[in-house]
Every structure is written in C-alpha cells, then in structure tokens.
C-alpha positions in Angstrom: -20.2 -4.0 -64.6 -23.2 -1.6 -64.3 -24.7 -0.5 -61.0 -28.3 -1.5 -60.3 -30.9 1.1 -59.8 -34.6 0.8 -58.9 -37.3 3.5 -59.4 -40.1 3.0 -56.8 -43.8 3.6 -57.2 -43.3 7.2 -55.9 -40.8 7.9 -58.8 -37.7 8.0 -56.5 -34.5 6.3 -57.7 -32.5 4.1 -55.3 -29.1 2.5 -56.0 -28.0 -0.9 -54.7 -25.0 -1.1 -52.3 -23.5 -4.0 -50.5 -21.2 -4.5 -47.5 -19.3 -7.6 -46.3 -20.3 -8.6 -42.8 -19.0 -11.4 -40.6 -16.1 -13.7 -41.1 -18.0 -16.1 -43.4 -18.3 -13.7 -46.3 -21.9 -12.8 -45.8 -23.1 -9.7 -47.7 -25.5 -7.1 -46.5 -27.5 -5.4 -49.4 -29.1 -2.0 -49.0 -30.5 0.8 -51.1 -29.4 4.4 -51.1 -30.3 7.5 -53.0 -26.6 8.0 -53.6 -25.0 6.4 -56.7 -21.5 6.5 -55.3 -20.3 3.0 -54.6 -23.3 1.3 -56.1 -23.0 -2.4 -57.2 -24.6 -4.7 -59.7 -27.5 -7.0 -58.8 -26.6 -10.7 -58.3 -28.9 -12.9 -60.4 -29.8 -15.0 -57.3 -31.8 -12.1 -55.9 -34.8 -10.0 -56.9 -36.1 -6.6 -55.7 -39.4 -6.1 -53.9 -41.0 -2.9 -52.7 -42.2 -2.4 -49.1 -45.4 -0.5 -48.2 -43.4 2.7 -47.7 -41.9 2.5 -51.2 -38.4 1.4 -50.0 -36.9 -1.3 -52.2 -35.6 -4.5 -50.6 -33.5 -7.4 -51.9 -34.9 -10.9 -51.6 -33.6 -14.3 -52.6 -35.5 -15.8 -55.6 
C-alpha cells in the first residue's frame, strides 16, 4: 500500500494520516507535512483545498 500525498497550490506537500476515534470505528483524517505514519486514500473520499491551501478530505 502506498501513502497518499497532495501538493497544494503553494507547492507544499502534505501526507494523509488517519486516527481511529470513538467506539464505533470512526476515522479522523488529517494532513501533515511529515511522511511518517502516512496512509493510503480510501476510494470513497476525495481531497479539496481550503482557501489557505490546506488540503481536506471530503466524501464523494
């Protein structure tokens, strides 16, 4: 499995990370400039970029 990375409009590379939250198996997705612990993108989601250039995960 390959880790997902996104290069924003400012040329900065961000890596996707996830964390399990809650008792129902919910996942929290977030981007970091660190590649350590990065995960692959689930095909149910897409990436959008906020006005500040920070990428965000959104359901398709």
